[in-house]
N, C-alpha and C positions, 0 to 999 in steps of 0.2 A: 469462489476461485476453484479450480480444479482438482487441487490436492489439498486443501485446507486441513483436512483431518491429520495431515502430518505435523502441523503446528502444535506443539505441546501444550501452549497456554493460551487460553481465551483471554483477550483484553480489548478495551475499549479506548480510543485515544481521541480527543476532540483537540482541534488547533484552529485558532481563527486566523484568517488570511487577510491581508490588507489589500485586498483586491475588490473592486466594485462587483455587484451581482450582475450577471448579464441579464441583458433585456428577455423579457418575455418571449417565448418561441425560439429560444437559442439551446442548441444542445452543446453538451460539454463532456470532458474525459476527465477523469481523475486517476492517475497512475501511482501506485506505492511499491515498494519492494520491502519484503519482511524477510528479516534474517535471524536464523537460530542456531544452536549446536556449534557456535563458533569456537574453533581450535586454533592455535598457532602451530604452524608447520615451518621449522626454520625462520626464514625472514618472511614467510607469508601466512595469510589468515584463511583457513578454510571453513566456510558456512554451508548450512542448509539454507536454501531460500526459496521464496515464491513471489512472483509479480502478480500483483492484484490490479484489475482495471475496472472502473465503475464509470459508465456512459449514462448520462441523466440530461434530462430535459427541463427547462425553466418553463414552468406553467403561468 
């Protein structure tokens, strides 16, 4: 990601998805949003965030 150095804690998260593996030769995208330093402001929550995109190919 373009500004991952701003994320204060490094971590690994693995999650199994109940989706079939795409066929060989298929391109795929994974998008996640990471939030940190969240604070409550009145009735709203304010957070720092980074959207991360991974673009892969099934070999």
